[in-house]
MIDOSE-1310 file (N, C-alpha, C; in nm, 2 decimals, decimal comma, always signed):
residues 90
xxxx	+0,07/-0,13/+0,03/+0,01/+0,02/-0,04/+0,12/+0,10/-0,04; +0,05/+0,23/-0,06/+0,11/+0,35/-0,10/+0,09/+0,42/+0,04; +0,22/+0,49/+0,04/+0,25/+0,54/+0,21/+0,18/+0,71/+0,17; +0,17/+0,77/+0,08/+0,10/+0,85/+0,04/-0,08/+0,87/+0,06
xxxx	-0,12/+0,72/+0,00/-0,25/+0,70/-0,03/-0,31/+0,74/+0,13; -0,29/+0,62/+0,19/-0,21/+0,60/+0,38/-0,26/+0,75/+0,41; -0,16/+0,81/+0,42/-0,22/+0,94/+0,51/-0,29/+1,04/+0,38; -0,35/+1,00/+0,32/-0,47/+1,06/+0,24/-0,56/+1,05/+0,31
xxxx	-0,61/+0,94/+0,29/-0,71/+0,88/+0,36/-0,70/+0,88/+0,51; -0,60/+0,90/+0,59/-0,58/+0,93/+0,75/-0,65/+1,10/+0,78; -0,59/+1,14/+0,67/-0,64/+1,30/+0,69/-0,82/+1,29/+0,69; -0,86/+1,27/+0,57/-0,98/+1,23/+0,53/-1,09/+1,18/+0,67
xxxx	-1,03/+1,10/+0,75/-1,07/+1,05/+0,86/-1,05/+1,15/+0,94; -0,95/+1,14/+0,98/-0,94/+1,26/+1,06/-1,08/+1,41/+1,06; -1,05/+1,43/+0,95/-1,19/+1,55/+0,89/-1,30/+1,58/+0,92; -1,36/+1,42/+0,90/-1,49/+1,35/+0,98/-1,50/+1,35/+1,10
xxxx	-1,40/+1,30/+1,14/-1,39/+1,33/+1,30/-1,35/+1,45/+1,35; -1,38/+1,54/+1,28/-1,34/+1,66/+1,37/-1,45/+1,75/+1,35; -1,58/+1,69/+1,19/-1,68/+1,70/+1,16/-1,85/+1,65/+1,27; -1,77/+1,49/+1,28/-1,83/+1,47/+1,39/-1,85/+1,54/+1,54
xxxx	-1,74/+1,57/+1,58/-1,70/+1,66/+1,70/-1,77/+1,78/+1,71; -1,81/+1,82/+1,59/-1,90/+1,97/+1,57/-2,04/+1,97/+1,56; -2,05/+1,85/+1,54/-2,21/+1,76/+1,55/-2,20/+1,76/+1,64; -2,18/+1,69/+1,77/-2,19/+1,65/+1,89/-2,22/+1,77/+1,97
xxxx	-2,12/+1,84/+1,95/-2,08/+2,01/+2,06/-2,25/+2,07/+2,01; -2,27/+2,07/+1,89/-2,44/+2,18/+1,87/-2,54/+2,09/+1,97; -2,49/+1,91/+1,95/-2,62/+1,88/+2,05/-2,64/+1,91/+2,15; -2,51/+1,91/+2,19/-2,47/+1,92/+2,31/-2,58/+2,12/+2,41
xxxx	-2,52/+2,20/+2,26/-2,58/+2,31/+2,30/-2,74/+2,32/+2,27; -2,75/+2,27/+2,22/-2,91/+2,27/+2,23/-2,99/+2,22/+2,31; -2,92/+2,09/+2,39/-2,97/+2,03/+2,54/-2,95/+2,15/+2,60; -2,85/+2,16/+2,56/-2,75/+2,33/+2,76/-2,92/+2,44/+2,71
xxxx	-2,91/+2,40/+2,60/-3,08/+2,58/+2,58/-3,10/+2,51/+2,66; -3,19/+2,43/+2,63/-3,33/+2,32/+2,68/-3,31/+2,36/+2,80; -3,22/+2,28/+2,87/-3,16/+2,29/+3,04/-3,21/+2,43/+3,10; -3,10/+2,50/+3,06/-3,16/+2,64/+3,10/-3,23/+2,75/+3,10
xxxx	-3,32/+2,73/+3,01/-3,42/+2,73/+2,91/-3,58/+2,76/+3,03; -3,56/+2,61/+3,11/-3,66/+2,61/+3,19/-3,80/+2,68/+3,22; -3,76/+2,67/+3,07/-3,96/+2,66/+3,06/-4,01/+2,50/+2,99; -3,98/+2,40/+3,04/-4,10/+2,31/+3,10/-4,16/+2,29/+3,22
xxxx	-4,25/+2,29/+3,20/-4,39/+2,24/+3,30/-4,42/+2,09/+3,23; -4,53/+2,10/+3,41/-4,62/+1,96/+3,39/-4,51/+1,80/+3,49; -4,64/+1,75/+3,47/-4,60/+1,58/+3,52/-4,46/+1,57/+3,44; -4,42/+1,55/+3,37/-4,30/+1,49/+3,31/-4,18/+1,56/+3,30
xxxx	-4,16/+1,72/+3,32/-4,07/+1,81/+3,35/-3,92/+1,73/+3,38; -3,93/+1,67/+3,48/-3,85/+1,65/+3,53/-3,79/+1,54/+3,52; -3,86/+1,44/+3,46/-3,78/+1,31/+3,36/-3,70/+1,33/+3,25; -3,78/+1,43/+3,23/-3,76/+1,49/+3,08/-3,60/+1,55/+3,13
xxxx	-3,58/+1,62/+3,18/-3,48/+1,70/+3,28/-3,42/+1,61/+3,25; -3,38/+1,47/+3,35/-3,32/+1,39/+3,42/-3,25/+1,32/+3,30; -3,29/+1,29/+3,15/-3,30/+1,20/+3,05/-3,19/+1,32/+2,98; -3,24/+1,45/+2,99/-3,14/+1,56/+2,88/-3,04/+1,55/+2,98
xxxx	-3,02/+1,57/+3,10/-2,90/+1,58/+3,23/-2,81/+1,42/+3,14; -2,83/+1,34/+3,13/-2,81/+1,19/+3,05/-2,73/+1,20/+2,97; -2,83/+1,28/+2,88/-2,75/+1,29/+2,74/-2,66/+1,38/+2,71; -2,67/+1,44/+2,82/-2,51/+1,56/+2,77/-2,39/+1,49/+2,86
xxxx	-2,40/+1,39/+2,95/-2,32/+1,29/+3,04/-2,24/+1,20/+2,86; -2,32/+1,15/+2,84/-2,33/+1,04/+2,69/-2,26/+1,16/+2,60; -2,31/+1,25/+2,61/-2,22/+1,30/+2,46/-2,05/+1,39/+2,49; -2,03/+1,39/+2,66/-1,93/+1,41/+2,70/-1,82/+1,31/+2,66
xxxx	-1,87/+1,23/+2,65/-1,77/+1,05/+2,67/-1,77/+1,08/+2,56; -1,88/+1,10/+2,43/-1,85/+1,06/+2,34/-1,78/+1,18/+2,25; -1,73/+1,26/+2,26/-1,72/+1,44/+2,31/-1,52/+1,37/+2,34; -1,50/+1,29/+2,37/-1,33/+1,31/+2,45/-1,31/+1,16/+2,42
xxxx	-1,40/+1,05/+2,38/-1,29/+0,93/+2,32/-1,32/+1,04/+2,10; -1,35/+1,08/+2,06/-1,32/+1,16/+1,97/-1,23/+1,25/+1,99; -1,20/+1,31/+2,05/-1,07/+1,40/+2,08/-0,89/+1,32/+2,08; -0,97/+1,24/+2,18/-0,88/+1,14/+2,17/-0,79/+1,00/+2,05
xxxx	-0,88/+1,03/+2,00/-0,91/+0,97/+1,83/-0,84/+1,01/+1,73; -0,91/+1,20/+1,75/-0,83/+1,25/+1,65/-0,70/+1,25/+1,70; -0,62/+1,30/+1,77/-0,47/+1,30/+1,84/-0,39/+1,17/+1,83; -0,49/+1,03/+1,83/-0,42/+0,97/+1,77/-0,39/+0,97/+1,58
xxxx	-0,49/+0,99/+1,52/-0,48/+0,98/+1,41/-0,35/+1,15/+1,39; -0,37/+1,24/+1,43/-0,24/+1,36/+1,40/-0,12/+1,28/+1,39; -0,11/+1,18/+1,47/+0,03/+1,12/+1,55/+0,06/+1,08/+1,42; -0,04/+0,95/+1,37/-0,07/+0,89/+1,29/+0,02/+1,00/+1,13
xxxx	-0,08/+1,06/+1,08/-0,02/+1,15/+0,99/+0,12/+1,19/+1,00; +0,17/+1,24/+1,11/+0,25/+1,31/+1,16/+0,36/+1,25/+1,05; +0,35/+1,09/+1,14/+0,48/+1,00/+1,10/+0,50/+0,91/+0,93; +0,39/+0,97/+0,94/+0,37/+0,88/+0,82/+0,42/+1,11/+0,68
xxxx	+0,37/+1,16/+0,72/+0,46/+1,24/+0,65/+0,64/+1,26/+0,68; +0,67/+1,21/+0,83/+0,81/+1,18/+0,81/+0,87/+1,05/+0,73; +0,79/+0,97/+0,74/+0,82/+0,83/+0,65/+0,81/+0,90/+0,53; +0,73/+0,96/+0,40/+0,68/+1,03/+0,32/+0,85/+1,12/+0,27
xxxx	+0,92/+1,15/+0,38/+0,97/+1,33/+0,38/+1,12/+1,14/+0,35; +1,13/+1,11/+0,44/+1,27/+0,99/+0,39/+1,24/+0,93/+0,27; +1,13/+0,83/+0,19/+1,16/+0,81/+0,11/+1,13/+0,91/-0,02; +1,11/+0,98/-0,01/+1,19/+1,10/-0,09/+1,33/+1,13/-0,10
xx	+1,41/+1,11/+0,01/+1,51/+1,18/+0,05/+1,59/+1,07/-0,03; +1,51/+0,94/+0,01/+1,61/+0,78/-0,03/+1,67/+0,80/-0,21
């Protein structure tokens, strides 16, 4: 397999991870806005707020996992860049 192809593919995956991080952040912002709004009343408001907070916790975990994966991919991209430079020099 070509080192340049692997590097390009890894960069695409990294870009997709960044897009996914932005999407998760937007969902988290919507939930946070809902929780801070305080306009939900009625018999189900407590359980809705409970589940919204649970979702926020799950989103935070997913955002952390994605951030770690993106850092790992950055390391791979830098290693591949170094390998390409060595190949070009040889």
